[in-house]
C-alpha positions in Angstrom: 7.1 -17.6 -41.0 8.3 -17.7 -37.4 4.9 -18.0 -35.8 4.0 -21.1 -37.8 7.3 -22.9 -37.0 7.7 -24.2 -33.4 11.3 -23.9 -32.3 13.2 -26.9 -30.9 13.9 -26.2 -27.3 17.5 -27.6 -27.4 18.3 -25.1 -30.2 16.8 -22.2 -28.3 18.9 -23.2 -25.3 22.0 -23.4 -27.4 21.2 -19.9 -28.9 20.7 -18.4 -25.4 23.9 -20.0 -24.0 25.9 -18.8 -27.0 24.4 -15.3 -26.7 25.3 -15.1 -23.0 28.8 -16.4 -23.6 29.4 -13.7 -26.2 27.9 -11.0 -24.0 29.9 -11.9 -20.8 33.1 -12.5 -22.8 32.8 -9.1 -24.4 32.2 -7.5 -20.9 35.3 -9.2 -19.5 37.4 -8.1 -22.5 36.2 -4.6 -22.1 37.0 -4.4 -18.4 40.5 -5.8 -19.0 41.2 -3.4 -21.9 39.9 -0.4 -20.0 41.9 -1.4 -16.9 45.1 -1.5 -18.9 44.4 1.8 -20.6 44.4 0.4 -24.1 43.8 3.2 -26.7 40.2 3.2 -27.9 39.0 1.7 -24.6 39.9 4.3 -22.0 36.4 5.8 -22.0 33.0 4.1 -22.3 32.4 6.5 -25.2 35.5 5.6 -27.2 35.0 3.8 -30.5 36.7 0.6 -29.4 34.5 0.4 -26.3 31.3 1.0 -28.2 32.3 -1.5 -30.9 33.0 -4.2 -28.3 29.8 -3.6 -26.3 27.5 -3.6 -29.4 29.2 -6.4 -31.3 29.3 -8.8 -28.3 25.5 -8.7 -28.0 23.6 -7.5 -31.0 26.5 -8.2 -33.3 26.7 -11.8 -31.9 23.0 -12.2 -32.6 23.6 -11.4 -36.3 26.2 -14.2 -36.4 24.0 -16.7 -34.5 20.8 -16.1 -36.5 21.9 -18.1 -39.6 22.9 -21.1 -37.5 19.6 -20.9 -35.6 17.7 -21.0 -38.9 19.9 -23.7 -40.4 19.3 -26.0 -37.4 15.5 -25.6 -38.1 16.0 -26.3 -41.9 14.9 -22.8 -42.7 16.4 -20.2 -45.0 17.0 -16.6 -43.8 14.0 -15.3 -45.7 11.7 -18.1 -44.3 13.0 -17.6 -40.8 12.4 -13.8 -40.9 9.0 -14.2 -42.5 10.1 -12.4 -45.7 8.1 -14.7 -47.9 4.9 -13.6 -46.4 2.3 -13.1 -49.2 0.9 -10.1 -47.4 4.2 -8.3 -46.9 3.0 -5.0 -48.3 -0.1 -5.0 -46.0 2.2 -5.9 -43.1 4.5 -2.9 -43.8 1.5 -0.6 -44.0 0.2 -1.8 -40.7 3.7 -1.4 -39.2 3.7 2.3 -40.3 0.3 2.8 -38.8 1.4 1.2 -35.6 4.5 3.5 -35.5 2.3 6.6 -36.0 0.1 5.6 -33.0 2.8 4.2 -30.7 5.4 7.0 -31.1 3.4 9.9 -29.5 2.0 7.5 -26.8 5.5 6.4 -25.8 6.8 10.0 -25.6 3.7 11.1 -23.6 4.3 8.2 -21.1 8.0 9.1 -20.9 7.1 12.7 -20.1 4.6 11.5 -17.5 7.2 9.2 -15.9 9.8 11.9 -15.7 7.2 14.3 -14.2 6.3 11.8 -11.5 9.9 10.9 -10.8 10.7 14.6 -10.2 7.7 14.9 -7.9 9.1 12.2 -5.6 12.7 13.5 -6.0 13.9 10.5 -8.0 16.8 11.5 -10.2 15.9 11.3 -13.9 18.7 9.8 -16.0 19.1 9.8 -19.7 18.8 6.6 -21.6 22.2 4.8 -22.2 21.7 5.1 -26.0 21.3 8.9 -25.7 24.5 9.3 -23.5 26.5 7.2 -25.9 25.4 9.3 -28.9 26.0 12.7 -27.1 29.1 11.5 -25.3 30.9 9.9 -28.2 34.5 11.0 -28.4 34.6 11.3 -32.2 32.2 11.9 -35.1 33.0 8.4 -36.4 31.9 6.9 -33.1 28.7 8.9 -33.1 27.9 7.9 -36.7 28.6 4.2 -36.0 26.4 4.2 -33.0 23.6 6.0 -34.9 23.8 3.4 -37.6 23.9 0.6 -35.0 20.8 2.0 -33.3 18.8 2.2 -36.6 20.0 -1.0 -38.4 21.8 -3.6 -36.3 19.9 -3.3 -33.0 16.3 -3.5 -34.3 17.0 -6.7 -36.3 18.9 -8.4 -33.5 16.5 -7.4 -30.7 13.3 -8.2 -32.6 14.8 -11.6 -33.5 15.6 -12.3 -29.8 12.4 -11.0 -28.2 9.7 -11.4 -30.8 11.3 -14.1 -32.9 12.7 -16.5 -30.3 11.5 -15.8 -26.8 7.8 -15.0 -27.5 7.0 -18.1 -29.6 9.1 -20.4 -27.5 7.4 -19.4 -24.2 4.0 -19.5 -25.9 4.6 -23.0 -27.3 5.5 -24.2 -23.8 2.0 -23.4 -22.8 2.4 -19.9 -21.2 0.8 -17.4 -23.7 0.2 -14.7 -21.1 3.8 -15.0 -19.9 5.0 -14.8 -23.5 3.1 -11.5 -24.0 3.7 -9.8 -20.6 6.9 -11.4 -19.4 8.9 -10.9 -22.6 7.7 -7.4 -22.9 8.7 -6.6 -19.4 12.1 -8.2 -20.0 12.5 -6.1 -23.2 11.8 -2.9 -21.1 14.1 -4.0 -18.3 17.2 -4.6 -20.5 16.9 -1.2 -22.1 15.5 0.8 -19.2 16.3 3.7 -17.2 13.4 4.2 -14.9 11.7 6.9 -17.0 11.7 4.7 -20.1 10.5 1.5 -18.5 6.7 2.1 -19.0 7.1 3.5 -22.6 9.3 0.6 -23.7 6.9 -1.9 -22.1 4.0 -0.4 -24.1 6.2 -0.4 -27.2 7.1 -4.1 -26.7 3.4 -5.0 -26.3 2.7 -3.2 -29.6 5.6 -4.9 -31.4 4.4 -8.3 -30.2 0.9 -7.6 -31.4 2.2 -6.5 -34.7 4.4 -9.6 -35.1 1.5 -11.9 -34.2 -0.9 -10.0 -36.5 1.4 -10.0 -39.6 3.5 -13.2 -39.1 6.7 -11.5 -40.3 9.5 -10.0 -38.2 10.0 -7.3 -40.8 7.0 -5.4 -39.4 8.2 -5.0 -35.8 11.8 -4.4 -37.1 10.6 -1.5 -39.2 8.7 0.0 -36.3 11.6 -0.5 -33.9 14.0 1.1 -36.5 11.8 4.1 -37.0 11.4 4.5 -33.3 15.2 4.5 -32.9 15.6 7.0 -35.8 13.4 9.5 -33.9 15.6 8.9 -30.8 18.8 9.5 -32.7 17.5 12.7 -34.2 16.2 14.0 -30.9 19.3 12.9 -28.9 21.3 16.2 -29.3 18.2 18.1 -28.0 17.9 16.0 -24.8 20.9 17.6 -23.1 
């Protein structure tokens, strides 16, 4: 399982560099395509735009994961912790964690929005919600919904819980691994109103990963959390 296998720093650096290259290349390509008015890229909510933005980050992670594991002489199942003998118990704990974290997160989100309005800070919707509700076709909305529930949780849990958390921890900074990575997770997703809820979610996912030793547990919680977000998105307007 991941927590029992220290990652080689040079491989982690290669993974991060490759990830950043894919992300920025995708961003440049999107800007050029949109500038020239190419069909499917005229709006941020067109299918081509959403495909390019999602595949250049989370999609790239799916491609890079097998190479990351191979460079550590691990199979996919070993790397993801799927051969954990207590997998059933891990999934039960994941479901229990979801039941606790979901209402806490939404209460914190509500409190954050209330305080922001009190200080006249404009409350903006999460980018994922605007992409779902602003999609220019049903195909685009369905794709983004599936992306949020399947592709994103696997890729993001691999990056944050699977790579960054154990790497920083093995470098001798356990508190930074817990707090810093969770803050980073919240920052890359955040609108202001979701920062605290996502930080708390990230802490819970890190605890769950550390407790179970398998990435499948936080992936399941992350996916269920996103399912609720997708279902509630039309009602957020």
